[in-house]
C-alpha positions in Angstrom: -5.7 -45.2 -3.9 -2.0 -45.0 -3.0 -0.2 -42.4 -5.1 2.5 -39.9 -4.5 1.4 -36.4 -5.6 4.4 -34.2 -6.6 3.7 -30.6 -5.6 5.1 -27.6 -7.5 8.0 -27.1 -5.1 9.1 -30.8 -5.6 7.7 -32.2 -2.4 5.9 -35.6 -2.4 2.6 -35.9 -0.5 0.0 -38.7 -0.4 -2.9 -38.5 -2.7 -6.0 -36.9 -1.1 -9.4 -37.8 -2.6 -11.1 -35.0 -0.6 -9.2 -32.3 -2.4 -10.6 -33.3 -5.7 -14.1 -33.4 -4.2 -13.7 -29.9 -2.7 -12.4 -28.4 -5.9 -15.4 -29.8 -8.0 -17.9 -28.9 -5.3 -16.6 -25.3 -5.1 -16.9 -24.9 -8.9 -20.4 -26.4 -9.0 -21.5 -24.1 -6.2 -20.2 -21.0 -8.1 -22.5 -21.9 -10.9 -25.5 -23.1 -8.9 -25.3 -26.5 -10.5 -26.3 -29.7 -8.6 -24.1 -32.7 -9.5 -22.9 -35.9 -7.9 -19.5 -34.6 -6.8 -18.3 -38.0 -5.5 -19.1 -39.7 -8.8 -17.1 -37.0 -10.7 -14.2 -37.4 -8.3 -14.3 -41.2 -8.8 -14.1 -40.7 -12.6 -11.0 -38.5 -12.1 -9.4 -41.2 -10.0 -10.2 -43.9 -12.6 -8.3 -41.7 -15.2 -5.4 -41.5 -12.9 -5.2 -45.3 -12.5 -5.5 -45.7 -16.3 -2.7 -43.3 -17.1 -0.3 -43.2 -14.2 1.5 -45.8 -12.0 2.7 -44.6 -8.6 3.1 -40.8 -8.9 1.5 -37.8 -10.5 1.9 -34.0 -10.5 -0.6 -31.5 -9.2 -0.8 -30.0 -12.7 -1.6 -33.4 -14.2 -4.4 -34.0 -11.7 -5.9 -30.6 -12.6 -5.7 -31.4 -16.3 -7.6 -34.6 -15.7 -10.3 -32.8 -13.7 -10.9 -30.4 -16.6 -10.9 -33.3 -19.1 -13.5 -35.2 -17.0 -15.8 -32.2 -16.7 -15.7 -31.7 -20.5 -16.5 -35.3 -21.2 -19.4 -35.1 -18.8 -20.6 -32.0 -20.6 -20.3 -29.9 -17.5 -18.8 -26.9 -19.4 -19.9 -24.2 -16.9 -18.3 -26.1 -14.0 -15.2 -26.7 -16.1 -15.0 -22.9 -16.9 -15.3 -22.0 -13.3 -12.7 -24.5 -12.3 -10.3 -23.3 -15.0 -10.7 -19.7 -13.8 -10.1 -20.7 -10.3 -7.0 -22.6 -11.4 -5.7 -19.5 -13.3 -6.3 -17.3 -10.2 -4.4 -19.7 -8.0 -1.6 -19.6 -10.5 -1.6 -15.8 -10.5 -1.4 -15.8 -6.7 1.5 -18.3 -6.7 3.3 -16.1 -9.2 2.8 -13.1 -7.0 4.2 -15.0 -4.0 7.2 -16.2 -6.0 7.8 -12.6 -7.2 7.5 -11.4 -3.6 10.1 -13.9 -2.4 12.5 -12.8 -5.1 11.9 -9.2 -4.2 12.6 -9.8 -0.5 15.8 -11.7 -1.5 17.0 -8.8 -3.6 16.2 -6.2 -1.0 18.3 -8.2 1.4 21.2 -7.5 -0.9 20.3 -3.8 -1.7 17.2 -1.7 -1.4 15.5 -0.7 -4.7 15.3 2.9 -5.9 11.6 3.4 -6.1 12.2 6.2 -3.6 15.6 8.0 -3.9 15.2 9.2 -0.3 15.5 5.6 1.1 18.9 4.4 2.1 20.5 0.9 2.2 20.8 0.3 6.0 19.1 -2.3 8.1 16.1 -0.1 8.8 15.7 0.7 5.2 15.8 -2.9 4.1 13.4 -4.0 6.8 11.0 -1.3 5.8 11.2 -2.2 2.1 10.6 -5.9 2.9 7.5 -5.0 5.0 6.4 -2.7 2.2 6.6 -5.3 -0.5 4.8 -7.8 1.7 1.9 -5.4 2.3 1.7 -4.6 -1.4 1.1 -8.3 -2.1 -1.4 -8.5 0.8 -3.4 -5.5 -0.6 -3.4 -6.8 -4.2 -4.6 -10.2 -3.0 -7.5 -8.6 -0.9 -8.8 -6.0 -3.4 -11.3 -7.0 -6.2 -9.5 -9.0 -8.9 -10.3 -6.6 -11.7 -8.7 -3.8 -9.8 -5.6 -5.9 -8.9 -5.1 -6.9 -12.5 -5.2 -3.3 -13.7 -2.2 -2.5 -11.4 -0.4 -5.7 -12.1 -0.7 -5.4 -15.9 0.3 -1.7 -15.9 -2.9 -0.1 -17.0 -3.1 1.9 -13.7 -0.7 2.4 -10.9 -1.9 2.6 -7.2 0.7 4.8 -5.6 2.2 3.6 -2.3 0.3 0.3 -2.5 2.1 -0.7 0.7 0.1 1.9 2.5 -3.2 1.2 0.8 -4.9 0.0 3.9 -2.8 1.8 6.5 -2.8 5.6 6.0 -3.1 8.6 3.7 -0.6 10.5 1.6 0.5 14.0 2.5 -0.3 17.0 4.7 0.1 20.8 4.7 0.7 21.6 8.4 -0.8 24.8 9.9 2.3 25.2 12.1 1.3 28.4 13.8 -1.9 26.9 15.1 -0.3 23.7 16.3 2.3 25.7 18.2 -0.3 27.9 19.8 -2.2 25.0 21.3 0.8 22.7 21.9 0.9 19.0 20.9 1.7 15.5 22.2 3.8 13.0 20.3 2.7 10.2 22.6 5.0 10.7 25.6 4.0 14.0 27.0 2.6 17.4 26.1 4.8 19.9 24.2 3.8 23.4 25.3 3.9 26.5 23.1 7.5 27.5 22.5 8.8 30.7 24.0 11.9 31.4 21.9 13.0 30.9 18.3 15.4 28.0 19.0 12.6 25.9 20.5 10.2 26.8 17.7 12.8 25.7 15.1 13.4 22.4 16.9 9.6 21.8 17.2 9.0 22.6 13.6 11.3 19.6 12.7 9.6 17.4 15.2 6.2 18.2 13.7 7.5 17.0 10.3 9.1 13.9 11.7 6.1 12.9 13.8 3.7 13.5 11.0 5.7 11.4 8.6 5.6 8.5 10.9 1.8 8.6 10.5 1.7 9.0 6.7 3.3 7.7 3.6 3.9 10.9 1.7 5.5 14.3 2.4 4.6 17.1 4.7 5.0 20.9 4.5 5.0 23.9 6.7 2.3 25.8 4.8 3.5 29.3 5.8 6.8 28.8 7.5 8.2 32.4 7.8 5.0 33.9 9.1 4.3 31.0 11.5 7.8 31.4 13.0 7.7 35.2 13.2 6.0 35.4 16.7 8.9 33.5 18.2 11.4 36.1 16.9 9.4 38.7 18.9 9.4 36.5 22.1 13.2 36.0 21.7 13.7 39.8 21.3 11.8 40.4 24.5 13.8 37.7 26.3 17.1 39.4 25.2 15.8 42.8 26.2 15.0 41.5 29.7 18.2 39.5 30.1 20.4 42.5 29.2 18.2 45.2 30.7 21.1 46.5 33.0 23.0 47.5 29.8 20.4 50.3 29.2 22.2 52.3 31.9 25.5 52.2 30.1 24.4 52.4 26.5 22.3 54.8 24.5 18.8 53.7 23.5 20.0 53.3 19.9 23.1 51.3 20.9 21.1 49.1 23.2 18.5 48.4 20.5 21.3 47.5 18.0 22.9 45.2 20.6 19.6 43.4 21.1 19.1 43.1 17.3 22.6 41.7 16.9 22.0 39.1 19.6 18.7 38.3 18.1 20.0 37.8 14.6 22.7 35.5 15.9 20.1 33.3 17.6 17.9 33.3 14.6 20.9 32.1 12.5 21.5 29.3 15.0 17.9 28.3 14.9 17.6 28.2 11.1 20.9 26.4 10.8 19.5 23.8 13.3 16.5 23.2 11.0 18.7 22.6 7.9 20.9 20.2 9.9 18.0 18.4 11.6 16.0 17.8 8.5 19.1 16.2 6.9 20.0 14.0 9.9 16.9 13.1 11.9 15.1 10.1 10.6 11.5 8.9 10.3 9.7 5.7 9.3 11.7 3.4 11.5 15.0 5.1 10.7 14.8 4.4 6.9 14.8 8.0 5.6 15.0 11.7 6.6 11.6 13.5 6.7 10.3 14.3 3.2 9.8 17.9 4.0 8.8 21.2 2.3 8.7 24.8 3.6 6.6 27.5 1.9 8.1 31.0 2.4 8.5 34.3 0.6 5.4 36.4 1.5 6.2 37.8 4.9 3.4 39.7 6.7 5.9 41.4 9.1 9.5 42.4 9.4 10.1 39.5 11.7 8.7 37.1 9.2 11.0 38.7 6.6 13.9 38.1 8.9 13.1 34.4 9.2 12.8 34.1 5.4 16.1 35.9 4.8 18.1 34.0 7.5 16.7 30.6 6.6 17.8 31.1 2.9 21.2 32.3 4.0 21.7 29.2 6.3 20.5 26.8 3.6 22.9 28.5 1.2 25.8 27.6 3.5 25.1 23.9 3.1 26.1 21.3 5.7 29.4 20.8 7.6 31.7 20.5 4.6 29.6 22.6 2.2 27.6 19.4 1.3 24.3 20.0 -0.4 21.2 19.8 1.9 18.7 17.4 0.3 15.9 18.6 2.5 13.8 20.6 3.1 12.3 21.4 -0.3 11.9 25.2 -0.3 9.0 26.8 -2.1 9.5 30.6 -2.5 6.2 32.2 -3.3 6.5 35.1 -5.8 4.0 37.9 -5.9 4.1 41.3 -7.7 4.1 44.2 -5.3 5.2 42.0 -2.4 8.6 40.6 -3.4 8.7 41.2 -7.2 8.8 44.6 -8.9 10.8 47.8 -8.4 8.7 49.1 -5.5 8.1 45.7 -3.8 9.1 45.9 -0.2 10.6 42.4 -0.1 12.2 42.4 -3.5 15.5 41.7 -1.8 14.2 38.4 -0.6 13.3 37.4 -4.2 16.8 38.2 -5.3 18.3 36.3 -2.4 16.1 33.3 -3.3 17.4 33.4 -6.9 21.0 33.6 -5.7 20.6 30.6 -3.4 18.8 28.6 -6.1 21.8 29.3 -8.4 24.1 27.4 -6.1 21.7 24.9 -4.3 18.9 24.2 -6.8 16.6 25.3 -4.0 14.3 27.1 -3.6 11.8 26.3 -6.3 9.3 29.1 -7.2 5.5 29.4 -7.0 3.7 32.2 -8.9 0.9 33.6 -6.7 -0.2 35.8 -9.7 -1.2 32.7 -11.7 -5.0 33.2 -12.0 -5.9 30.0 -10.2 -3.7 31.0 -7.3 -4.7 34.7 -7.4 -8.4 34.0 -6.9 -7.6 32.4 -3.6 -5.0 35.0 -2.6 -7.6 37.7 -3.2 -10.0 35.9 -0.8 -7.3 35.9 2.0 -6.2 32.3 1.3 -2.5 31.7 0.7 -1.9 28.9 -1.7 1.0 26.5 -1.0 2.6 23.4 -2.6 5.2 20.8 -1.9 8.4 19.7 -3.6 6.6 16.5 -4.5 4.1 18.9 -6.2 1.1 18.3 -4.0 -1.3 21.2 -4.4 -4.8 21.5 -2.8 -7.0 24.6 -2.5 -10.7 23.9 -3.5 -12.9 22.0 -1.0 -16.5 20.9 -1.5 -16.8 19.8 2.1 -15.3 22.6 4.2 -12.9 25.5 4.3 -10.8 26.1 1.2 -7.0 26.4 1.1 -4.1 24.1 1.9 -4.1 24.4 5.7 -4.4 21.0 7.4 -5.2 19.2 4.1 -3.5 17.1 1.4 -4.1 14.6 -1.3 -5.4 11.4 0.2 -4.0 9.1 -2.5 -3.3 9.1 -6.2 -3.9 6.6 -9.0 -1.9 7.1 -12.2 -3.0 6.2 -15.7 -0.6 4.7 -18.2 -1.4 7.2 -20.9 1.1 6.0 -23.5 -0.5 2.5 -23.5 -3.8 4.0 -24.4 -2.1 5.9 -27.2 -0.5 2.6 -28.5 -3.8 0.7 -28.2 -5.7 3.4 -30.2 -3.4 2.8 -33.2 -3.8 6.4 -34.4 -7.6 6.4 -34.1 -8.5 9.4 -32.0 -12.1 8.3 -31.4 -10.7 5.0 -30.0 -8.3 6.9 -27.8 -11.1 9.0 -26.2 -13.1 5.8 -25.6 -10.2 4.0 -24.0 -9.3 7.1 -21.9 -12.8 7.3 -20.6 -12.7 3.6 -19.6 -9.4 4.2 -17.8 -10.8 7.2 -16.0 -13.7 5.2 -14.8 -11.3 2.4 -13.7 -9.2 5.0 -11.8 -12.3 6.4 -10.1 -13.3 2.8 -9.1 -9.8 2.2 -7.6 -9.9 5.3 -5.6 -13.4 4.7 -4.4 -12.3 1.2 -3.2 -9.3 2.8 -1.5 -11.7 5.2 0.2 -13.8 2.3 1.5 -10.7 0.7 2.9 -9.2 3.8 4.5 -12.4 5.0 6.1 -12.3 1.9 8.3 -9.2 3.4 10.0 -9.8 5.1 13.3 -8.3 8.1 15.0 -6.1 5.8 17.0 -4.5 4.5 13.7 -3.2 8.0 13.0 -2.5 9.0 16.6 -0.5 12.1 15.8 -1.9 13.8 12.7 -5.5 13.0 13.5 -5.2 12.6 17.3 -3.5 15.9 17.7 -5.9 17.7 15.3 -3.4 18.4 12.5 -5.8 17.3 9.8 -9.0 19.2 8.9 -12.0 17.0 9.9 -10.3 15.5 12.9 -12.2 17.8 15.3 -14.1 16.0 18.0 -13.1 12.5 16.9 -12.6 9.8 19.5 -10.1 7.0 19.6 -12.4 4.6 17.8 -14.1 7.0 15.4 -13.6 6.6 11.7 -11.3 9.1 9.9 -14.0 9.6 7.2 -14.4 13.3 8.0 -10.6 13.8 7.4 -10.8 11.9 4.1 -13.8 14.1 3.0 -11.6 17.2 3.3 -8.7 15.7 1.4 -8.4 15.1 -2.3 -8.5 11.9 -4.5 -6.1 12.4 -7.4 -6.1 10.9 -10.9 -2.7 11.3 -12.4 -1.0 10.6 -15.7 2.4 9.9 -17.1 4.0 10.1 -20.5 1.8 12.7 -22.4 4.7 13.1 -24.8 4.9 9.4 -25.8 1.1 9.3 -26.0 1.1 12.1 -28.6 3.8 10.3 -30.6 1.8 7.1 -30.6 -1.2 9.0 -31.8 0.2 11.6 -34.2 3.9 10.8 -34.7 4.9 14.0 -32.9 5.1 15.2 -29.3 3.8 18.6 -28.1 7.2 20.2 -28.2 7.6 19.7 -32.0 4.1 20.0 -33.5 1.3 22.5 -32.9 -1.5 20.0 -33.7 0.0 17.5 -31.3 0.2 20.3 -28.7 -3.5 21.2 -29.0 -4.4 17.5 -28.7 -2.2 17.3 -25.5 -4.0 20.2 -24.0 -7.4 18.6 -24.8 -6.3 15.3 -23.3 -5.3 16.8 -19.9 -8.2 19.1 -19.9 -10.4 16.0 -20.4 -9.0 14.4 -17.3 -9.5 17.6 -15.4 -13.1 17.9 -16.6 -13.7 14.3 -15.5 -12.4 14.9 -11.9 -14.5 18.1 -11.7 -17.6 16.1 -12.7 -16.8 13.3 -10.2 -16.4 15.9 -7.4 -20.0 17.0 -8.0 -21.2 13.5 -8.4 -19.7 12.0 -5.2 -19.5 15.2 -3.1 -15.8 14.4 -2.5 -12.8 16.3 -3.7 -11.2 15.0 -6.9 -8.3 16.4 -8.8 -6.0 16.0 -11.8 -2.4 15.1 -10.9 0.7 15.7 -13.0 2.2 12.6 -11.5 5.8 13.0 -10.2 6.8 9.6 -11.6 10.0 8.4 -10.0 10.1 4.6 -10.0 7.0 4.5 -12.1 8.7 6.2 -15.1 10.7 2.9 -15.6 7.9 0.5 -14.5 5.3 1.3 -17.1 7.6 1.4 -20.1 9.1 -2.0 -19.2 5.7 -3.6 -19.2 4.8 -1.9 -22.5 8.1 -2.9 -24.1 7.3 -6.5 -23.3 3.8 -6.3 -24.6 4.2 -4.1 -27.7 7.9 -4.2 -28.5 10.1 -1.2 -29.4 8.0 1.6 -30.9 10.2 4.6 -32.0 9.5 7.7 -29.9 7.3 5.7 -27.5 9.0 2.6 -26.0 12.5 3.0 -27.3 13.9 4.4 -24.0 14.1 3.2 -20.4 11.5 5.7 -19.1 8.4 7.5 -19.9 8.5 11.3 -19.8 7.3 12.9 -16.6 3.6 14.0 -16.7 3.1 16.8 -19.3 6.8 17.7 -19.7 8.6 18.1 -23.0 10.9 15.1 -23.5 14.2 15.8 -21.8 16.2 14.8 -24.8 14.5 17.3 -27.1 16.4 20.5 -27.9 14.1 23.4 -27.1 14.5 27.0 -26.0 13.7 28.2 -22.5 11.0 30.4 -23.9 9.3 27.7 -25.8 9.5 25.2 -22.9 7.8 27.7 -20.6 5.1 28.8 -23.2 4.2 25.2 -24.1 4.0 23.8 -20.5 2.3 26.8 -18.9 -1.3 25.9 -19.8 -1.0 22.5 -18.1 -0.5 24.1 -14.7 -4.1 25.3 -14.4 -5.5 22.0 -15.4 -3.5 19.9 -12.9 -5.1 21.1 -9.7 -3.6 18.2 -7.6 -0.1 19.3 -8.3 2.2 20.3 -11.2 5.8 21.6 -11.8 7.9 22.7 -14.8 11.6 22.5 -14.9 14.2 24.5 -16.8 17.4 22.5 -17.3 20.6 24.5 -17.5 24.2 23.5 -18.4 26.6 24.5 -15.6 26.0 26.7 -12.6 23.8 29.7 -13.4 23.9 33.1 -11.7 21.1 34.5 -9.5 20.5 37.1 -12.1 19.9 34.4 -14.7 17.4 32.6 -12.5 15.6 35.8 -11.8 15.4 36.6 -15.5 13.9 33.1 -16.3 11.4 33.1 -13.4 10.3 36.8 -14.0 9.9 36.1 -17.8 7.8 33.1 -17.1 5.6 34.9 -14.5 5.2 38.0 -16.7 4.4 36.2 -20.0 2.5 33.1 -19.0 0.1 31.7 -16.4 2.7 29.2 -15.3 2.7 28.5 -11.5 5.3 26.2 -10.0 8.9 26.1 -11.4 12.3 24.7 -10.6 15.7 25.4 -12.1 17.8 22.3 -12.7 21.5 21.8 -13.2 24.0 19.0 -12.2 25.4 20.0 -8.8 28.7 18.4 -7.9 31.0 18.8 -4.9 34.0 17.2 -3.3 33.0 15.0 -0.4 36.3 15.7 1.4 36.6 19.4 1.3 33.3 20.7 -0.1 34.6 22.4 -3.1 32.1 22.8 -5.9 33.0 21.1 -9.2 31.8 21.5 -12.8 30.8 18.6 -15.0 34.3 18.2 -16.6 36.1 17.8 -13.3 36.8 14.2 -12.1 39.0 15.1 -9.2 38.9 18.1 -6.8 41.1 21.0 -7.9 41.4 22.0 -4.3 42.4 18.8 -2.5 42.9 16.3 -5.4 40.2 14.0 -3.9 38.3 11.7 -6.2 35.4 11.4 -3.8 32.9 13.4 -5.9 29.2 13.7 -5.1 26.6 14.4 -7.7 23.2 15.8 -6.9 20.2 16.0 -9.3 16.5 16.7 -9.0 14.5 13.6 -9.3 10.8 14.6 -9.5 10.3 17.4 -7.2 13.2 17.0 -4.7 16.9 16.6 -4.8 18.8 13.3 -4.5 22.2 11.8 -4.6 22.9 10.5 -8.1 23.6 7.0 -6.9 20.1 6.8 -5.4 18.3 7.2 -8.7 16.3 4.3 -10.0 17.2 2.8 -13.4 14.5 4.8 -15.2 15.4 8.1 -13.7 19.1 7.4 -14.2 18.5 6.9 -17.9 16.4 10.1 -18.0 19.1 12.2 -16.3 21.7 11.0 -18.9 19.4 12.2 -21.7 18.6 15.6 -20.3 19.6 18.5 -22.5 19.7 22.1 -21.5 16.6 24.0 -22.4 18.1 26.6 -24.7 18.2 25.0 -28.2 21.9 24.1 -27.9 24.3 22.5 -25.5 25.7 26.0 -24.6 23.0 28.1 -22.9 22.3 31.6 -23.9 19.8 33.5 -21.9 20.0 36.8 -23.8 16.6 36.3 -25.5 14.8 36.3 -22.1 
């Protein structure tokens, strides 16, 4: 039969009888039905001859195949063929969407990650990222792929699904002691503070090239302290002849002055390096965090102090350093309280946070942190809120561990679908939890095929717990067993509005329901930990791009629902909606109980108008840690400075009062880290515009704290 077949892209090809035969044979085989495939294909051809002259479209041929199968009463084969046809359509749509995405990235990178720039490397990485996302969706079970595509679940960093794991707390001191190799030669143990500072940055950069998330120095000030001692000894040896001309006291002071100068240079180098050196093919600076604040020695305290002072200075023109995230760990009797030996460090941290929005603060006295601290384990976190301590398969604590990968549940959608029926909500939530579990178990099966050689630095150099003794071709399964699989959530506030008409900031019954919902997720992950003998945890998802993705899908499906889908973003994790006027005290009291439930990571923010003082921040943090069990907190405000001279500007200034420049840079906190305003995604940009200060009014008053 001579016919032109018009394909979907407009091309004309010759009719091919065998394609119809193959399609029918495949559908029959799927249903274990024996039929005369040639006879059915001939019947289809007869219909073509009866209805068309010289050309026919692919869609028209497929319609005729279905009609023929129905007429021949081959319903099971017809159903199988129709399903196959739908699946092929879905894959074509994905390919088309991918091509559109690649085209758009060529114009400008998206803002799923506010740390990614717009240069060649960034665009190339994003194109590769989108391509591998499509590949992974096409390879995973169809039911799991659809959950992600339809917005019921979100598989974070889908582009890395088959390639690597998420994040890592680096045991920097141990790595330095034994040395490491980045692939081109062995780096020996450093002998002075400048070398240790440089290598601490290289550790973060090299780790990030093996992983898709962030990395932290788990105990930075204590890990760097020995190199202060080595540097002091070096100075003493170098200037030993001065002992003959100076008194012992004067010589020791001379040595300390030299030492302090070198420590300042080393810490300044870290701030500069982490804001200039690039990872991931040059697309972004390392997503880095440093945990400090609980020094075990005077030298560690010196590192902590000088690092904060250097961060406070900013970059060359007083620009705001974006990285590292700084986590200052607060502990009564150590750095908080009248008799605390390092209280001056806490005050300094608050002063720096008042001008730089960093550090954030972690409460070691929160009961779930204190139980580890009392066992000699020092809890840590990351600016992206990764937290890990418990371990069913090995040593507890954060050292050499991280969250392997998270899956986030679209919580508001469950609230919408429940239509106010709480029993329906619980049933749907349980279904989603099982789906999230299935998705992470599938990811585990994919990731454990990776070998040590696929993560040559973090596994090959022993940075990850479980990597001991692995050979080049050994599975990374032991590493995965020591990490955590995290089930996250977004939009608790909108979920409660959908269910009750109110969110947890405005109604006590809604609040109690909110606690029950997140506790239910936590209880599920605790149960699955025992069931699978792997580490599972509940994650207060730091939804950056996701805050806008889920709500767009739900708007299209459900329309505008007041208080639920009437914005351009869902509220981050368990947070009170940013547009809701609430006091600092109420914000802290309401959000505090969620921290103990979210053992994969959590954070609460206090939003302030204008630049606070260090005293104000100290009052807020101390109140929170005295009155509640809250753990990880950040103080937010809109930071603005002149790009030409570095002068700090308030919100009302549109030109620099110092040099009259109109080149003004805004900095805001995205989810757990700082970002340039213009790098926010659409959802986060809309959220930032809606943010109100947490004080009950637009003019903050902190006198009630």
